[in-house]
N, C-alpha and C positions, 0 to 999 in steps of 0.2 A: 651695190648687193640689197637685194630686196630687204623691206623691212619685217622685223619680227612683231606677231601680236603678244598682247601684255600678258599672256598665260603660257607663252612659250619662253624657256632657256635655251639661247644658242649652245650648241655643241663646241667646245675645244678643241683642239688637238695639239700638241706638243711635238716639233719637228728637228731632229739634230742636224744642221747644216753646218758641215765645214767647223765642228766642235763647237759651234753655238746653240742653244736651245731657244728654237722659236715657237712662239704660242700663236696660233691660227685658230681663230674663231668662224663656226659657220651656221648659218642661218638656213633653215629648213625650207628658205624662199630662195637658195643661192641658185643663179643659173651658171651653165657651163661656160660662158664667157668671163664671170666674175671669178671663177675658181680658177681659169686659165691664168688670168691677169695676177692673181692671188699668187700664183704659185710662182709665176716668173720672178714678180717682185719679190718674193722671198728667197728666190735663188739667185738674184743679184743680175738676172736677165730685164734686157732693155723691155718696158712695157709697149707691146704692140697690140692692134687688133687683130689682123690678118696678114700680116706680112712678113717677110723672114729678112733679118737683117744680116749684113754679111761678115762673116767671123773668119779669123784665121782658123787653119787646122786644128791647132794646138788650143785655143779658146774655144773652138766649137767641141771638141772632146771634153775637154775641161767642163763646161756647161754642162755637156749633154749627161756625163758621169752625174754631175751633181744635180740634174735633173730626174735623173732616172731614181737616185737614191732618195730625193723627196718624193717623188712618185710613189717609189715601195714604202717609203713611212708614212705617207699618207692612206696607200691601201690598207698599211695595217692597222693605222690607227681607225680609219673606216671602219674596218673589220671588227675591231675590238668595239668601237663605239655599239655597231648595231648587235653585237654579241650582248653587251651588256643590256641593251634595249631592249632585245629579245627575252633576257635573262627576268629583267625588271618586270616585263609584262606578264611571264609566266607567275612571276612570285606574286604579283598583283592579283592574277587570276585566281591562284592557289588559295591566298588571303581570302578573296572575296569568297571561295567555296567554303573555308573554313567558317567565315562569318556567318554564311547562310546556314553552315549546318549546326555552327553554335545558336544560331537564332532561331533553329527547328528545335535543336534539343530543349533548347530554354522554354520554348513554347510547349514541349512536350512535358517538362519539369512543371510548369505553370498548369498544365492540363492534371497531372496528375495529382499535384496537390488540391486543386480546384476538386477532384474526385474524392479525394482522401478528406476533405472538408464535407463535402456533401454527405459522403458515410457517416461521418461524426454527427452531422445533424440528424439525419435521418437514425441514427442508433439512439441519438438524446431524444427525440420524438417519441421513438418506439418506447424508451424506456419511462418518459412521462407518461405517456398513454398505459402502459401497463401497470404504473403504479396506483392507478386506481381499480385495476381488475387483475393484477398479477402480484406475486410476491414480491417484496422488495429484496427477498433470499435469493443469491445466486445460485443455489443447489436447485435441482431440477429430478424429479425421480426418474428420469430418462439418461442423465446425466451420471455414470458410474464412474467416473474417472478419479474422485476423490475415495471413493469406496473400494477402488480395487487396491487390494492388499500386496504385500511384496511377497512373493512367492519363493524367494531366496531365503537363507537364512539371514533374519536381520542383525544388523551391527551396530544399531545406534552407539555411539562411542560412552561404554557403559563406565558409570561412576563407582568406584569400589567404596562402599558406605563403611565408613569408620565406627567405632563402637560410640563414638560422641554424637554422630548423625543419629544413628539408630536410637539410642535413647531421647535425641531432642525429637525425632518424628512423632512420638508419644505425647510430646505435649504441647497445650494449645499456643505456647507462645512461641512455635517453629516460626522462623522468616524465611518467606517463601522467596522473597525478594533477592533472597543470595545465591539462586540457584539456576542453572540454564535449563533448556527444555530437556536434553539428553540425561541430565542428573535427576531432573523429577521424574522423567521416566525409569530411571533406576529405582528410585525411591517408590515409587507405585508396585514396580515391580516385586519389591521387598516385602511391602505390604501385604501381597496376596501370598507370599511364601511364608512370611512371618504368621500371618492368622492361621496357618493350615488349610488354606483355601486350595492351594494347587496340589496338596497330598491328597484331602478327602474327597474333591470332586475329579482327581483323576486326570488334571488341566494339562496339557500339554506343554512344557514351559516354551517351546519357540512359539506356538499359537498364542500364548500369553504375549510374548515380544509383539507379534503380528498387530494381534490386537490391541496393544497400547500405543503402537504405530500408527495404525489409523485412526484411533481416536485422537491422537495429537493432529493428525493431518485434517481432521472433521473440526476442528475449531478456527473459528476465523480470528484476524488480528484486531478484534475491538478493543477499544481503550478498556473496557472492563470484563465485558463476558468473551474470555479467551481463554487459550489451554492453561495458563497459571491460575487463573479464578479456578477452573475445573481441580485442578492439583489442591488448592487451597481448602475445598469443601472436602474433598475427599481424604486429604490429611487431617481437617479436624474431624471428620467422622472418626478416622482411626484413632485420633487421642482420645474420643470419648468412648469408644469401644474399650479402649483400656483403662482409661479412667473410672467408669462405671461398671466395668467389670461384667461387660455384656456378654463375654463368650459362657459364662457361668449362666446366665439367665434366659439368652437366645439360643436357638438352634443354628448350625452352620451355614443353614439355608437362608435363615433371617441375615447373619453376619453377609454371607454372599450379596443378600439384595441390598442392603444397606451400603456395602462397597461398591458395587457395579452401578446401582442408581448414582452414589454423589459422581462417579466417574462421568458417566453420561448425562447428566442431567440438563446440560447447557450446549450440545453438540448441534451445529451450524445456527449459532445465535447471530441473527444479523444485526444486531445492534440497534435494532428499533423494537420497542416492546408491544405487548399484546394491545394496549390502547392505539397504538399507532395501526397496527394490522389492520384492527376491526374499523376505525376511522376511515382509512384509506381504501378500505374494501379489498384487501390483497388477496391473492391466491390462496395462501394459508388460513386466511379469517374465512373466505366463502368455501373451502374443503373442510374445514371443520366447526362450520357454522357459528361461528363467533366465539366457540367455548374453548378456552384454553389453546388457541392455535399454534403458539410456540411449543408451548410443552408437549403438544402433541405431535407437533415437528420433530422435535428431540427425541420422542420415544420411536418414530417411525426411523429415523437414521441410525438409532442404537442398533434396532432390530434387523435394518438393512447390512450392517457390520456384522452382525452374528450371524447371517444367513451365508455370507460368505465361509466356505468350509475352513480357509487358512485362518479367520479371524474367528471361529466359533469355539469359544473357549468352554462350553456347556456341551460341548458334543458328546462326550462321553458320559453323560448322567441320563438316567431313565426317562422317559417322556413326561410321565407324571410329575417328577421333581422337575424337569424344564419348565413345563407349564405353569407349574408354581414359582419359581424364580422369574419367569417372564411376566406373570401377573403383578407381583409384587414389584418388581422394577418401575412397572407401568404405573402403578398405583402411587409411588414416591415421586417419581418425575412429574407427574400431574400435581402431586400436591404441592411443588414448590411455586404455583400460580398464586402470586400475592392476592389475587380477588379470592380466593378460598381462605386467607388466612384466619380470617374470624371463625368461620365455621369449623375447620379443622383444629383449633384450639379450643372453642368451647367444646368440641365431641371429646378431647383429651381430658379437659378439665372435670367432666362429669363421671370419667374414669380414675382420677389418681388417685383420691383418697381411697379406694379400694380395688388398687389395680392387681389385678389377675395375670402372671406371666404365662400361665395354662392356658390363658381364654385368647383366642386367637384373635378375635376383634380386638381385645386390648392391645396386644403385642402390636397389633396392624395400626393402630392408633399411635400409638408412642413411636414407631418408626417413622411415620409420616412429619410429625413433629422433629423428631430426631434431624431428619434430612433437611426441615425448614431451619433449624437450629443452626446446622452446619452451613447452608446456603448464604445465611447472611450475619457470618459469625466473624466478620472481620473486627469490628469493637471492641469484640473478647482480646484478641490480641494486643501487645504494648502498643504504644502512641506511635512510634517509629516506623512499627508495621502496618497499624491501620491506616494512618493518614494519608499515605498515598493512595491507597484505596477511594478515599474519598474522592481526591483528586482526577482518578480515571473515571469513577462512575458520574460523577458532575461533567466531564468532559463529553461520554457518553451522552448522557441527558440532553446536553448543550446541543449537539449535534442533532439529536431528534428534534426539538422544539426549533431549532432552527430551520429543518427541513419542513415540519409542520405550519411554520408561518408561511414560508415560500409557496406552500400547498392550500395554503387557506382552511387547514384544518384546527382544531381545538388545541390549544397549548395548557399543559397542567402547571400552576403558579412554581411548583417544586423543582419543575425542570426548565424554568425560563431564567436563561442569563442574566436578565436585568434586574430580576427581582430576589433571586437566592444567593446564600452565602452559605459558606459550610456550617457556622453554627446553627444556623436555621434551620438547614437541610438535615443534620444530624440530631440536634435537640428532642424534637417531636419523635423522631424515627425511633431512637433510644428508650425514649419517656414511655413510649405508648404501645411499640411493638416488642424490641428486642428484651427489656427488664421483665414486662409480664410474662413472656415466653419462657425464659429463663428459668423466672422464679417458680413456674407451674411444674418446670422439668425437676427442679430442684428439691421439689417435696418427694419425688420418686429418689433422687439421688442427691444426698447433702452433701456430697464430697466435691460437687462443681462450685458450691460458693464463694470459695476462694479463688479459685485458679478462672473461673468463669463469669459468675453473677458481679462479683465485686468491681472487677475491672470495667464491665459496664456502666455500674453505677459512678466510676471514677472517671470515666469518659463522659459521661453526661454532666457531671458537675464540672468537668473541665470547659466544654462547650457554653455551657451555661454563663460561666464566667468570661469568657470570650465573646460570648452575643452582649452583656453589660459592657465589656469595654467598648466594642462596636458601638453600642446604643449611646454611650458616651460620648464619644468621638463625634457621631453625627448630629448629637444635640449641640455639642461644641460650633462644630462646621455650620449647623444651620443658623445659631445665634450669630458668628462673624456674619455671613452673608447677609442676615438682616441688618446686621449694625454697617456693613457697606452698603447697602442697598438705600438705607434710612441718610447715611452721610452722603450719599450721591444726589438726592432727591433736596436736601439742604443746599448744596452748592447749586442745584439748578435754579433754585428759588433766590 
C-alpha cells in the first residue's frame, strides 16, 4: 500500500464478515491491486496476484457469497465515507463563508465606530471653536422645540395643597427641598390664584398651567440655576408680598410684575455667568454688547414664551397694560445682574427715607430691590435649608472655573476650587451684600427684621465661627508640618 503524507489521516472502514467485525484501513494512495489483496485476505481467500485457485463448488459458492458480502459492505462504507467527506467539505465551505461574512460585518462595525468617533471629534472641534464666537447656551432663537407649549389640557400630577402648606408658602422658612417639580408647579399656580391675579387679569386657568409647564421646561438642570431656584425666588417674593402687605401699597399690576419677573428671572441659564460670557466672547455677549448678556437672554426667552398663544397669560389685558407689564418685567429681570448691585441699592437708599408709594419712580426702585433680595435670599432661610444651596452654588462656580482654566480665561478667586471654602465664600457676601440690602429694606418694612434680617446676622456669625475653627485647624496643621520638616532635617544631619 502507498505511504500516507504526514497531514493525511487514512480512512478506516469496518466490515462484518461471518459475525466478526474487521477494521480495514485505506490510504488515498491505495491501488486496485492492494485493495484486491486486502479484500481477499479479509475474506479468507488465498492471496494471489492474477491467477485463479481451483476450489470445489461448495467452497467457491461459499467464498463467492462472502466476497460479495464484503464487496457490498465495502461499497456501502465507501459511500458513507464519501458522503461524510462531502458533508465536511460543505460545512467547511459554509463556515468559511460565515467567517468571511463575520469578518466583513466586523469591518463594517469598526468603520461605523470610526465614523462615530470622527463625528464626535468634529462636534467637539466645532463646540470648542464656537465657544469663542458662539454662546455656550444650547438654546438657539431658531430652535423652538423647548418653547413649543403643550396644546392639550396640561395634566401635570397636581398636588392638592393642604392648609398647612398654604400657610407655610407665605413664610420665608419654607423648605423647597421637600417638594417635587409637579408639587412646586401646583404651589406656583396657587400663588397666582391666591393673589387674585387670575381673576383680576382674566387669566385662563388652562393657559396658566401651560405657561408654568413651559417655564419649567425652559430651566436647565444646572447645580444652582435651575427650576427649584426659580421656585425659591418666587416663593420668597410671595412671602414678602404677604409679610410686607404689599397688596395694600402696590397696584395689582405691580404684584403681577413682581411675581412674573421672579418666575422668569433665570430662564435658560447656561450655568456660566456674565463674566464667562464676556471673556469667552460668546454669542450672547456679542448679541447684547457685553451688557447683562444673561439677563437680556432671560427676558428674551420669557417673552418668546409669552408670544405663544397657548402660554400668553396676559392675552386678555388691554395693550397699554400689557406694555406696562412687559416693561416692568424686563426692568426687574435686568436688575438681577449683580454688576448693577451698587447702582440699584444706592438709588433706593436715596429714596427710602422719604419714600412715596404714589411715586412711580420710587415704586420701580423698590421693586428692583425686592427682586434682588428674593434672588439671593437663601441665607434668610433656616440653616438646614440654606446650606445645601451653598454647596450647589459652589459646584456651579467650580464647573465654570474649571472650564475657564481649560480655555485660558481669567478665573475669579471666589470661584476657584483650590482657594475657596464655604465660610470664606459666605462671610463677605452676607456681610457686605445681603445684610446692608435687607437692612435698607427694613427701614421701609420693619416687620422683616425678625424673620429675615436676624437670620442673616445669625448666618454671618455662624460662618465667622466656622472660619475661626478652620483657621485654627490650618495653623495647627502648619505647625505639625513645620515640626515634621525640622525633624527630618535633623535626622538627615
